N, C-alpha and C positions, 0 to 999 in steps of 0.2 A: 821157264825152268828156274827163274829167280824167285825165291819165296821169302816172304817177310815173316812167316810163321816158323819158329824153330821146329815144330812137330812136322810140318810139311817138308821142310828142308831135310830133316832126319830120315823121313820115310823114303825120300828120293836119293839118299846118299850113294847107293850103288850106281844109279844112273849118272849122277853128277860127278862122282870121283873115279869110277871104274869103267865107264862106258859099258854098263851092263845092258844088253838088249835081250831079245827073245828070238829063238829059232823054232820055226814050225816043225813039229815032229813028222807031219805028213809029207810036206813038200820041200823042207829045208830052207824056206825063205827066211831071211833075217830082218828083224824090225828094231829100229831105234828112233825115237823112244818106243817103249813097249806098246803093243797093240793087243786087242783082246779077241780079234777075229782075223784070221789069215785070208788072203785073196782066194785061196783054194777052198775056203769054207770051214776049215778046221779051227777049233779053239784049244788045241792041244799044243802047248809050247814048253820049251825048256830054256832056262836062262843061259846066256852065253856072254862071256867077257870079250869085247871087241878089242882089236889090236891097238887102236889109236892111230894107225897109219891111214893116210888118205891122199886124195888128189884134189887140188884147187880147181873148181869148176867156174867160179865167178867171184867177184869181190867188189866192195864199195867202201868209200870213206864216209864215216858218220861225223858231220860237223856240228849237228844240233841234237845231242843225245838226251835220253830221259834223265831225270834228276839223279838217279843212282850213279850214273856214269859221267856226270858233268865235270868232275875233276880229271877225267881221262880224255876229254875232248881235245882234238879229234882222234878217232880210233878207226880201225878197219875191221870189217866183218867179211867172212868168206862163206861161200857155198861149197861144202866139202863132201866128196864122195868117199866114204870110208872103204877100206880095202875089202870088207865083207859085203859091201853093196849099198847099205842105207846112205841117204844123202841128208846132211844136217847143215844148219847155219851155226857158225861160231865166231867169236872174236879171234882175230889173229894177233899174236903176241910178238913183240920185238921187231916191228916193221917201222922203219924210220920214214920211208917214202913209198907211197902207193906205186910209184914208177918202178920200184924194185920187183913188183909182182907180175907174174905171167900165168895165164890159164894153163893148167896141166902140171904146175909145180907140185912136188911132193911135200906133204906136211905131216906133222905128228902131234899128238896130244901132249900137253904139258900142264902141270898143276900150277895155277896162279891165283892171285887175288882177283875177285870180281869187283867188289865194291864194299863200302862201309854203310851201315844203316843206323838210324836213330841218333839220339843225342849222345849215346854211349859209344858211338862209332864202332859197332860190332862188325867185324870183318867177315865177309863171306868169300870162301875159296871155291874153286872148281877148275874145270878143264878149259883151256884155250888151245889154239893150234899155232905152231911155229914152223917156219921153213926148215927143211933138212939141207 
């Protein structure tokens, strides 16, 4: 989801900033990120803005991150089941110690800085999740 191209980033802004997914009109299954064919075989979808609420299914601490996140090391990512059903991976914000986390905790999406790129240090923002 992290794009170096401003055009690609702009095209995905609803997904990145609003958690916009797709809902199958035939069977009501919700997808995030978007999918082009539902498990029921339908390709008829409507956009849906997800609530940003979820449940922590699993988590891990990243000690050796990719270059974009090297200044944030270490950080924690979580496997999150959104209230509407899709399961996503996201960075967890404002966690001081991994020992504070427990599977099943409630989380919500928050708007935060992802990273800076290039010699100009252009900042990319998006959604992370924090504990409620």
